[in-house]
N, C-alpha and C positions, 0 to 999 in steps of 0.2 A: 585353405582354412579347415580346421578340424571339424568333424561332425558335431563336436561338443560346443562349438562356437555358435550357439543359437542366438536368436535376436535378443534374448533377455540378458545375455552376458555382455559386460562392458569392459573394454580393454583399459589397462593402466600402463604407466611407464614401467619399463623393464626393471629399473632399480627398485621401484616400489614393490613389484611382485617378488623380487629376490628377498627383500626385507620381510614381506608378509609370510614367506615360507620359513622364516626364522633363521636364515643363513647368516645374516649380519645386519647391522643397522642400515638405515636408508642412505645415510651419508657415505658409509663405507661402500655400499653397493654402487653408488654413483661414481666413486673413485675407481672401482673395479671396471665399470663400463668404459670410462674415459681412458683407462690404461689399455683397452683392447683385450681384456682377459675374459670377456663374456661373449658367448655365442647364443643366438636365439634362432631356433629352428634350423640349425646347421650353419648359420652365418654370423661372423663377428659383427657386433654392433658397438657403436661408440657414443651414442646419444642416450643418456639415462631415461629420456622420455619416450623412447621407441615403443609404440603401442604393442602391448603384450597381454595375452589372455592367461587366466589363472592356471590352465592345464598345459600351457606351451612347454616345449622342451627347452630348458635353459642349462647351459654348461658354464662353469667357472674353471678356468685352467684345464678344460677338457673333462671335468668331472660333473656329473648331474647334480643340480640343485633340487633336492627333493623337499617336500613339505615336512618340516620338523615336527616332532612330538610337541603338543601344546602343554604349556606349564602355567599354573595359576597359583599365586602365593599372596599371603597377607603378611604385613610386617607392622610391629608397633614401633614406629619411628621415634627415636629419642629427640629431645630438644638439642639444637646445635648441629644437627646433621643436615647437609644440604641435599636437595633432590635433583642431582645432576649426575651425569656419567663421570665427569671429572671436574676439578675445581682449580681455577687459575691461582687461587690463594693457598692452595695446598691443604684445604680443609677436607676432613673425612666426608665421604658421600654415602648416600643410601646404597649405591652399587658396591662400594667397599664393604659395607656392613652385610649386604646380601651374600656376597661371596664368602665371607667369614662364616656366616650362619649356615649356608648351604653345605660348606665343607664339614661342619660339625654334624649335620643331619645325615649327609650321604658321603662318608669318607671314601676318597678315591674316585668318586664320580666327577666327570667334567661339569663345570657350572654351565647351565644353558644360557644362550643369548636371550636376555630378558630385559624388560624396561618397566619403570614405574608407570602406573596409570594416573596421569595428571600430576599434581605437585602438592607438597606441603612446604611452606617456607621454613627457613632454618629455625626460627623461633617457635614454630608450631610442632606439635607431636601427635602421636596416635596412629590410627589406621591408614596404611598406605598399601595399595594393591600393586602386584607385579604380574606381568604376563609377556609371552611372545606371540600371543594371538591378537594381532593388530585390529582385526575386525571387531572382536569382543571389546577391546579397549576403546575403540572409536565409538561404539554404540553406547558404552557407559558414559563417556564424556559428552556425547551429543544428545543423549536422551532418546535415541532412535530405536531402541529395541523394546521388547515386551516383557522385560524381567520384572520380578516382583519389587515392590517398594513398601516401606512402612505404611500401615493403615492410616488414612486421614481421620482426624477427629470429626465428631458429628457437627461441629461448628463450621467445618470447611465445606466447600462446594461439593455437592453430590455429583457434579459433572466436571471432573478435574481436567478434562481436555487431554492433550497428548501425555503419554506416560513420562513421568519425571523420575530421575534417579536422585533421590534425596540424600543429603549428607548432613549428619547430625554431629554437633560439637558441644562439649562442655567447656565453658569459658569462665575464667576467674577475672574479675575486674576490680580496680580500686573504686571504692565508693559503693553506693547503694542505688542502682537504677530503680526508677519508679514504674508503676503499672502503665503510666502514660508513655514513658520512654519505650517500653516493650511494645506497646500498641503502635507507636510511630514506626518501629522497625518492621512490624508486620504489614503496616499500610504502605511503607516505603517512602523514600525521599531522595532528593538529589544530593550527591556527595561531591565535595570539591575534588578536582583532578589531582593525581600524584605528581604530575609534571606541569609546570607553569605553562600556560598557553593552550592546554588541551581543554576539552569540554567537560562539564560536570557529568556524572554518571548517576542514573537512577538505580537504587539498590533497595532490596527488601528481603526480609526473612519470611519463609513459609510459616515459621512458628518461633516465638521467643518467650521462654518460660523462666520464671524465677525459681531457683532451687533452694538456696540457703545463704546465710550471711553471718559474718562476725563483725567486730567493731570497725574494721577498716576495709574489708573486701566482701564481695558477693560472688556466688556461682550461678551461672545461667545455663540453660540448654537452648541452643539455637539451631534451627533446621533451615538449610538452604536448598534451593533447586537449581541455582546457577553456579557458575564457576568464575566469577569476576575476581580480579587480582586483589588480595587482602581485603575481601569484602567485609568480613565481620569486624576486623580491626578498624577499618575506615568508617563504618557506620557508627560504631561505639565512640570513636574519637570525635566524630561530628556531634555526638550527644554529650560529649564532655567526660568520657570514661576511658581510662587507660587499661588495656588488656595485660594481665599478668601472666596468665597461662591460657593456651588454646589447644584443646585435645579433641581430635576427631574420633568419635566412638562408633560411627556407622557410615557406610557408603553403600547405597542401594540396599540389598538384603544382607550384606556382609557386615558383621559386627566385630568390634575389637575383642570383646569378651575378656578372658583372663590372660590374654597374650602379654607376656612381660616385655618391658622396653628392650629393644634390639632384636627380639626373637622373631622368627618367621614360622609360618605353618602353611601347608598346602590347603587350597580351597577348591570347591567344585563350582564351575560357572553356572550350572543349571540346578 
Protein backbone atom coordinates (compact mmCIF):
# COMPACT_ATOMS: atom_id res chain seq x y z
CA UNK A 1 0.00 0.00 0.00
CA UNK A 2 1.26 3.48 -0.90
CA UNK A 3 2.44 5.81 1.81
CA UNK A 4 -0.37 8.10 0.72
CA UNK A 5 -2.95 5.49 1.76
CA UNK A 6 -3.40 6.98 5.23
CA UNK A 7 -6.18 6.01 7.53
CA UNK A 8 -8.29 8.95 6.36
CA UNK A 9 -8.45 7.71 2.76
CA UNK A 10 -11.26 5.39 1.77
CA UNK A 11 -11.02 3.02 -1.22
CA UNK A 12 -13.67 2.97 -3.93
CA UNK A 13 -14.45 0.56 -6.75
CA UNK A 14 -11.94 0.81 -9.60
CA UNK A 15 -14.67 1.76 -12.10
CA UNK A 16 -15.75 4.65 -9.92
CA UNK A 17 -12.17 5.92 -9.61
CA UNK A 18 -11.71 5.77 -13.40
CA UNK A 19 -14.92 7.79 -13.80
CA UNK A 20 -13.88 10.30 -11.13
CA UNK A 21 -10.67 10.93 -13.06
CA UNK A 22 -12.82 12.04 -15.98
CA UNK A 23 -11.75 9.23 -18.31
CA UNK A 24 -15.28 8.03 -19.14
CA UNK A 25 -18.65 7.42 -17.54
CA UNK A 26 -18.94 4.94 -14.71
CA UNK A 27 -20.95 2.47 -16.79
CA UNK A 28 -18.34 2.63 -19.56
CA UNK A 29 -15.59 2.08 -16.97
CA UNK A 30 -17.41 -0.98 -15.62
CA UNK A 31 -17.48 -2.44 -19.15
CA UNK A 32 -13.75 -1.77 -19.61
CA UNK A 33 -13.00 -3.63 -16.38
CA UNK A 34 -15.18 -6.62 -17.28
CA UNK A 35 -13.48 -6.82 -20.69
CA UNK A 36 -10.08 -7.19 -18.98
CA UNK A 37 -8.74 -3.92 -20.36
CA UNK A 38 -7.96 -2.38 -16.95
CA UNK A 39 -4.90 -3.04 -14.80
CA UNK A 40 -4.59 -1.86 -11.21
CA UNK A 41 -1.14 -1.61 -9.63
CA UNK A 42 0.25 -3.77 -12.46
CA UNK A 43 -2.41 -6.51 -12.43
CA UNK A 44 -5.47 -7.00 -14.65
CA UNK A 45 -8.74 -6.69 -12.71
CA UNK A 46 -12.18 -7.80 -13.86
CA UNK A 47 -14.38 -6.74 -10.95
CA UNK A 48 -15.55 -3.09 -11.22
CA UNK A 49 -15.79 -2.97 -7.42
CA UNK A 50 -12.13 -3.90 -6.83
CA UNK A 51 -11.01 -1.61 -3.94
CA UNK A 52 -8.92 1.23 -5.34
CA UNK A 53 -7.39 4.36 -3.82
CA UNK A 54 -7.54 7.78 -5.49
CA UNK A 55 -3.80 7.84 -6.32
CA UNK A 56 -3.43 4.18 -7.40
CA UNK A 57 -1.83 3.42 -10.75
CA UNK A 58 -4.55 2.50 -13.23
CA UNK A 59 -4.00 1.61 -16.89
CA UNK A 60 -6.56 1.14 -19.65
CA UNK A 61 -5.20 -0.76 -22.66
CA UNK A 62 -1.75 -0.20 -21.21
CA UNK A 63 -2.07 3.60 -21.02
CA UNK A 64 -2.21 5.52 -17.70
CA UNK A 65 -5.54 6.97 -16.61
CA UNK A 66 -4.60 10.38 -15.26
CA UNK A 67 -6.88 12.82 -13.48
CA UNK A 68 -8.47 14.97 -16.18
CA UNK A 69 -8.68 18.73 -16.15
CA UNK A 70 -11.81 19.78 -14.28
CA UNK A 71 -14.53 21.57 -16.25
CA UNK A 72 -17.51 23.50 -14.90
CA UNK A 73 -20.28 24.95 -17.09
CA UNK A 74 -23.76 26.43 -16.83
CA UNK A 75 -26.45 26.07 -19.49
CA UNK A 76 -29.81 27.71 -20.02
CA UNK A 77 -31.71 24.54 -20.88
CA UNK A 78 -34.60 25.17 -23.27
CA UNK A 79 -37.97 23.56 -22.83
CA UNK A 80 -38.36 20.21 -24.62
CA UNK A 81 -34.75 19.07 -24.21
CA UNK A 82 -34.28 15.93 -22.08
CA UNK A 83 -31.59 15.68 -19.39
CA UNK A 84 -30.03 12.38 -20.45
CA UNK A 85 -26.93 11.27 -22.34
CA UNK A 86 -29.12 9.60 -25.00
CA UNK A 87 -32.84 9.16 -25.58
CA UNK A 88 -34.61 6.01 -26.74
CA UNK A 89 -37.25 8.16 -28.48
CA UNK A 90 -34.62 10.00 -30.50
CA UNK A 91 -35.24 13.34 -28.81
CA UNK A 92 -32.50 15.94 -28.54
CA UNK A 93 -30.65 15.79 -25.22
CA UNK A 94 -28.74 18.32 -23.14
CA UNK A 95 -25.54 16.49 -24.10
CA UNK A 96 -26.30 17.02 -27.82
CA UNK A 97 -26.85 20.69 -27.07
CA UNK A 98 -23.71 20.93 -24.93
CA UNK A 99 -21.53 19.46 -27.69
CA UNK A 100 -22.95 21.93 -30.22
CA UNK A 101 -22.38 24.92 -27.97
CA UNK A 102 -18.91 23.79 -26.88
CA UNK A 103 -17.84 23.44 -30.52
CA UNK A 104 -18.96 27.04 -31.14
CA UNK A 105 -17.05 28.34 -28.11
CA UNK A 106 -13.89 26.28 -28.67
CA UNK A 107 -13.59 25.39 -32.39
CA UNK A 108 -11.37 22.39 -32.98
CA UNK A 109 -11.10 21.40 -29.31
CA UNK A 110 -12.27 17.97 -28.15
CA UNK A 111 -15.42 18.08 -26.07
CA UNK A 112 -14.59 16.99 -22.50
CA UNK A 113 -16.29 14.02 -20.87
CA UNK A 114 -18.86 15.88 -18.82
CA UNK A 115 -22.27 15.28 -17.24
CA UNK A 116 -25.18 17.37 -15.94
CA UNK A 117 -25.46 17.96 -12.19
CA UNK A 118 -28.90 16.60 -11.34
CA UNK A 119 -31.82 16.93 -13.73
CA UNK A 120 -34.46 19.22 -15.15
CA UNK A 121 -37.40 17.42 -16.73
CA UNK A 122 -38.12 17.98 -20.42
CA UNK A 123 -40.91 20.49 -19.75
CA UNK A 124 -38.72 22.58 -17.42
CA UNK A 125 -36.13 25.13 -18.45
CA UNK A 126 -33.39 27.31 -17.06
CA UNK A 127 -30.14 26.78 -15.19
CA UNK A 128 -28.44 23.40 -15.54
CA UNK A 129 -24.87 22.83 -14.34
CA UNK A 130 -22.32 20.49 -15.97
CA UNK A 131 -19.00 19.12 -14.73
CA UNK A 132 -16.60 16.18 -14.81
CA UNK A 133 -15.78 16.79 -11.13
CA UNK A 134 -17.91 14.08 -9.55
CA UNK A 135 -16.96 15.05 -5.99
CA UNK A 136 -18.16 18.62 -6.55
CA UNK A 137 -21.34 17.41 -8.22
CA UNK A 138 -22.08 14.95 -5.41
CA UNK A 139 -21.56 17.67 -2.80
CA UNK A 140 -23.97 20.02 -4.59
CA UNK A 141 -26.65 17.35 -4.87
CA UNK A 142 -26.27 16.07 -1.32
CA UNK A 143 -25.82 19.40 0.42
CA UNK A 144 -22.60 18.14 1.97
CA UNK A 145 -20.14 20.93 1.23
CA UNK A 146 -19.71 24.41 2.67
CA UNK A 147 -20.45 26.46 -0.44
CA UNK A 148 -22.35 29.71 -0.23
CA UNK A 149 -26.10 29.83 -0.65
CA UNK A 150 -28.58 32.72 -0.97
CA UNK A 151 -29.06 34.63 2.27
CA UNK A 152 -32.02 33.57 4.34
CA UNK A 153 -34.61 36.19 5.18
CA UNK A 154 -34.99 37.55 8.69
CA UNK A 155 -38.19 35.54 9.09
CA UNK A 156 -36.29 32.26 8.69
CA UNK A 157 -34.48 30.42 11.43
CA UNK A 158 -31.20 31.98 12.55
CA UNK A 159 -29.90 28.43 13.03
CA UNK A 160 -30.43 26.86 9.60
CA UNK A 161 -28.66 23.63 10.52
CA UNK A 162 -26.65 21.83 7.84
CA UNK A 163 -25.65 23.87 4.79
CA UNK A 164 -28.30 23.58 2.08
CA UNK A 165 -27.86 24.18 -1.63
CA UNK A 166 -31.00 26.10 -2.45
CA UNK A 167 -32.61 26.07 -5.90
CA UNK A 168 -34.79 28.99 -6.98
CA UNK A 169 -37.48 28.80 -9.66
CA UNK A 170 -39.81 31.20 -11.43
CA UNK A 171 -43.11 29.42 -11.99
CA UNK A 172 -46.11 30.43 -14.10
CA UNK A 173 -49.41 28.77 -13.11
CA UNK A 174 -52.99 28.87 -14.31
CA UNK A 175 -55.11 30.77 -11.84
CA UNK A 176 -54.23 32.90 -8.85
CA UNK A 177 -52.75 31.15 -5.79
CA UNK A 178 -53.68 32.76 -2.50
CA UNK A 179 -51.44 33.76 0.38
CA UNK A 180 -52.83 30.74 2.22
CA UNK A 181 -51.76 28.44 -0.64
CA UNK A 182 -48.21 29.79 -0.49
CA UNK A 183 -48.13 29.45 3.30
CA UNK A 184 -49.18 25.80 2.94
CA UNK A 185 -46.27 25.21 0.55
CA UNK A 186 -43.82 26.69 3.04
CA UNK A 187 -45.27 24.66 5.90
CA UNK A 188 -45.35 21.49 3.82
CA UNK A 189 -47.88 18.72 3.27
CA UNK A 190 -48.17 15.15 2.01
CA UNK A 191 -48.44 14.75 -1.75
CA UNK A 192 -49.98 11.70 -3.47
CA UNK A 193 -47.49 9.29 -5.06
CA UNK A 194 -46.76 9.38 -8.79
CA UNK A 195 -47.10 5.60 -8.99
CA UNK A 196 -50.15 3.79 -7.61
CA UNK A 197 -49.34 1.75 -4.52
CA UNK A 198 -46.39 3.85 -3.37
CA UNK A 199 -46.47 6.00 -0.23
CA UNK A 200 -47.33 9.68 -0.01
CA UNK A 201 -44.37 12.06 0.15
CA UNK A 202 -43.97 15.07 2.42
CA UNK A 203 -42.92 18.10 0.41
CA UNK A 204 -42.31 21.72 1.26
CA UNK A 205 -40.81 24.90 -0.15
CA UNK A 206 -38.22 26.93 1.72
CA UNK A 207 -39.94 29.99 0.32
CA UNK A 208 -42.97 30.62 -1.92
CA UNK A 209 -43.57 34.22 -3.05
CA UNK A 210 -46.18 35.80 -5.31
CA UNK A 211 -44.62 37.94 -8.08
CA UNK A 212 -47.33 39.12 -10.49
CA UNK A 213 -50.55 38.12 -12.26
CA UNK A 214 -52.75 38.75 -15.25
CA UNK A 215 -56.34 37.72 -15.97
CA UNK A 216 -55.63 33.99 -16.27
CA UNK A 217 -52.16 33.23 -14.86
CA UNK A 218 -49.75 34.11 -12.06
CA UNK A 219 -45.98 34.06 -11.62
CA UNK A 220 -44.44 32.74 -8.39
CA UNK A 221 -40.89 32.45 -7.09
CA UNK A 222 -40.31 29.15 -5.26
CA UNK A 223 -37.17 28.11 -3.41
CA UNK A 224 -36.40 24.44 -2.70
CA UNK A 225 -33.76 22.76 -0.55
CA UNK A 226 -34.55 19.19 -1.64
CA UNK A 227 -34.50 17.39 -4.96
CA UNK A 228 -37.64 15.29 -4.98
CA UNK A 229 -39.07 14.27 -8.34
CA UNK A 230 -41.26 16.98 -9.93
CA UNK A 231 -41.65 18.55 -6.50
CA UNK A 232 -43.02 21.96 -7.51
CA UNK A 233 -45.43 20.56 -10.10
CA UNK A 234 -46.80 17.98 -7.66
CA UNK A 235 -47.25 20.45 -4.80
CA UNK A 236 -49.07 22.94 -7.00
CA UNK A 237 -51.20 20.23 -8.61
CA UNK A 238 -52.24 19.10 -5.11
CA UNK A 239 -53.37 22.67 -4.44
CA UNK A 240 -55.29 22.75 -7.73
CA UNK A 241 -52.91 24.73 -9.97
CA UNK A 242 -51.45 23.69 -13.32
CA UNK A 243 -47.87 24.72 -14.05
CA UNK A 244 -47.49 26.48 -17.41
CA UNK A 245 -43.76 27.27 -17.21
CA UNK A 246 -41.06 26.35 -14.74
CA UNK A 247 -37.69 28.11 -15.01
CA UNK A 248 -34.78 27.47 -12.63
CA UNK A 249 -32.93 30.75 -12.11
CA UNK A 250 -30.46 29.77 -9.38
CA UNK A 251 -28.72 26.68 -7.98
CA UNK A 252 -26.63 27.30 -4.87
CA UNK A 253 -24.65 30.51 -5.62
CA UNK A 254 -24.85 30.05 -9.41
CA UNK A 255 -27.42 32.27 -11.16
CA UNK A 256 -28.91 31.99 -14.65
CA UNK A 257 -28.37 35.69 -15.25
CA UNK A 258 -28.55 36.81 -18.89
CA UNK A 259 -27.61 33.42 -20.36
CA UNK A 260 -29.76 32.88 -23.45
CA UNK A 261 -31.66 29.63 -24.12
CA UNK A 262 -29.30 26.84 -25.32
CA UNK A 263 -26.17 28.85 -24.46
CA UNK A 264 -23.43 27.67 -22.10
CA UNK A 265 -20.76 29.53 -20.14
CA UNK A 266 -17.86 28.48 -17.95
CA UNK A 267 -18.27 28.92 -14.19
CA UNK A 268 -15.89 28.78 -11.24
CA UNK A 269 -16.71 26.28 -8.50
CA UNK A 270 -15.34 28.41 -5.64
